[in-house]
Backbone as CSV, one residue per row, in Angstrom:
resi,resn,N_x,N_y,N_z,CA_x,CA_y,CA_z,C_x,C_y,C_z
1,MET,9.865,-12.486,-5.945,8.456,-12.807,-5.616,7.814,-11.578,-5.016
2,MET,6.592,-11.331,-5.452,5.903,-10.101,-5.072,4.517,-10.434,-4.713
3,LEU,4.105,-9.940,-3.514,2.774,-10.266,-3.044,1.958,-8.919,-3.097
4,HIS,0.754,-8.974,-3.642,-0.036,-7.762,-3.794,-1.430,-8.051,-3.237
5,TYR,-1.877,-7.201,-2.285,-3.228,-7.470,-1.796,-3.845,-6.009,-1.531
6,SER,-5.150,-6.041,-1.376,-5.712,-4.862,-1.069,-6.158,-4.671,0.406
7,LEU,-6.137,-3.412,0.852,-6.375,-3.148,2.287,-7.865,-2.426,2.348
8,LYS,-8.464,-2.517,1.172,-9.836,-1.818,1.084,-10.779,-2.400,2.150
9,MET,-10.714,-3.710,2.462,-11.629,-4.254,3.399,-11.134,-3.782,4.803
10,LEU,-9.904,-3.665,4.986,-9.372,-3.174,6.411,-9.746,-1.801,6.672
11,PHE,-9.554,-1.084,5.621,-9.834,0.460,5.726,-11.049,0.783,4.970
12,PHE,-12.097,0.010,5.097,-13.338,0.217,4.282,-14.024,1.392,4.680
13,ASN,-14.108,1.812,5.911,-14.816,3.028,6.300,-14.059,4.226,5.852
14,GLN,-12.748,4.287,6.047,-11.917,5.387,5.574,-11.925,5.430,3.937
15,ALA,-11.763,4.358,3.357,-11.711,4.329,1.883,-13.162,4.849,1.278
16,GLU,-14.218,4.350,1.994,-15.444,4.815,1.630,-15.721,6.287,1.817
17,LYS,-15.167,6.776,2.840,-15.285,8.235,3.155,-14.543,9.096,2.292
18,TYR,-13.220,8.733,2.127,-12.351,9.652,1.351,-12.189,9.185,-0.094
19,HIS,-12.991,8.188,-0.437,-12.990,7.765,-1.839,-11.597,7.358,-2.368
20,CYS,-10.925,6.617,-1.484,-9.519,6.294,-1.766,-9.368,4.738,-1.975
21,ILE,-8.402,4.376,-2.756,-8.118,3.017,-2.862,-6.754,2.626,-2.165
22,PHE,-6.859,1.656,-1.321,-5.648,1.368,-0.508,-5.089,0.071,-1.016
23,SER,-3.772,0.131,-1.268,-3.104,-1.143,-1.687,-1.685,-1.212,-1.070
24,VAL,-1.168,-2.328,-0.925,0.147,-2.594,-0.454,0.910,-3.571,-1.287
25,VAL,2.094,-3.209,-1.677,2.887,-4.131,-2.454,4.153,-4.513,-1.682
26,TRP,4.180,-5.827,-1.317,5.482,-6.291,-0.604,6.441,-6.790,-1.631
27,GLN,7.638,-6.304,-1.516,8.712,-6.719,-2.507,9.962,-7.048,-1.779
28,GLN,10.502,-8.171,-2.055,11.754,-8.633,-1.409,12.989,-8.136,-2.273
29,ASN,13.885,-7.446,-1.482,15.036,-6.957,-2.117,16.153,-7.944,-2.115
30,ARG,17.333,-7.490,-2.617,18.438,-8.400,-2.672,18.921,-8.932,-1.345
31,GLU,18.851,-8.120,-0.262,19.233,-8.539,1.071,18.206,-9.402,1.760
32,GLY,17.088,-9.686,1.081,16.097,-10.537,1.648,15.132,-9.764,2.575
33,ILE,15.203,-8.476,2.531,14.333,-7.586,3.385,13.074,-7.238,2.546
34,TYR,11.911,-7.305,3.227,10.692,-6.873,2.486,10.471,-5.428,2.603
35,ASN,10.336,-4.835,1.497,9.990,-3.410,1.426,8.516,-3.255,1.090
36,TYR,7.792,-2.353,1.687,6.441,-2.145,1.323,6.215,-0.799,0.566
37,VAL,5.264,-0.770,-0.234,4.920,0.344,-1.060,3.408,0.539,-0.776
38,PHE,3.109,1.619,-0.155,1.722,1.988,0.217,1.209,3.229,-0.556
39,PHE,0.180,2.990,-1.474,-0.310,4.042,-2.256,-1.786,4.098,-2.223
40,HIS,-2.260,5.374,-2.262,-3.727,5.531,-2.306,-3.969,6.750,-3.213
41,GLY,-5.081,6.581,-3.915,-5.470,7.724,-4.840,-6.811,8.110,-4.615
42,PRO,-7.241,9.468,-4.486,-8.520,9.898,-4.410,-9.195,9.830,-5.903
43,ARG,-10.026,9.059,-6.016,-10.833,8.902,-7.237,-10.056,8.648,-8.494
44,ARG,-9.452,9.716,-9.060,-8.931,9.564,-10.445,-7.459,9.374,-10.441
45,ARG,-6.661,10.204,-11.042,-5.323,9.859,-11.319,-4.275,10.224,-10.312
46,ARG,-4.667,10.900,-9.237,-3.702,11.368,-8.143,-3.358,10.042,-7.388
47,SER,-1.998,9.952,-7.138,-1.582,8.883,-6.287,-0.493,9.300,-5.380
48,TYR,-0.571,8.876,-4.097,0.441,9.317,-3.176,1.255,8.106,-2.676
49,PHE,2.548,8.092,-2.915,3.344,6.904,-2.550,4.201,7.117,-1.276
50,SER,4.184,6.049,-0.501,5.042,6.142,0.617,5.654,4.685,0.772
51,TYR,6.973,4.636,0.991,7.636,3.370,1.107,8.527,3.315,2.314
52,GLY,8.781,2.106,2.720,9.594,1.921,3.915,9.956,0.521,4.102
53,ASN,10.571,0.224,5.292,11.108,-1.149,5.524,10.181,-1.803,6.467
54,LYS,9.903,-3.101,6.292,9.037,-3.859,7.156,9.586,-3.942,8.549
55,GLN,10.891,-3.975,8.656,11.536,-4.085,10.057,11.323,-2.815,10.812
56,GLN,11.014,-1.686,10.112,10.814,-0.442,10.893,9.391,-0.355,11.415
57,LEU,8.465,-1.202,10.926,7.092,-1.164,11.389,6.987,-1.670,12.762
């Protein structure tokens, strides 16, 4: 099961300022731990990926 939602409303000012798209993908792994993938791209094809564990947040 994968939940996908946009953080553009949460970071609307920052997204509007830096022209970035914010998204978070929550994915449950085999151990039942939710891992998140946070990626944002300035305008075109560039994307920066960062991932981690929900328990570390």
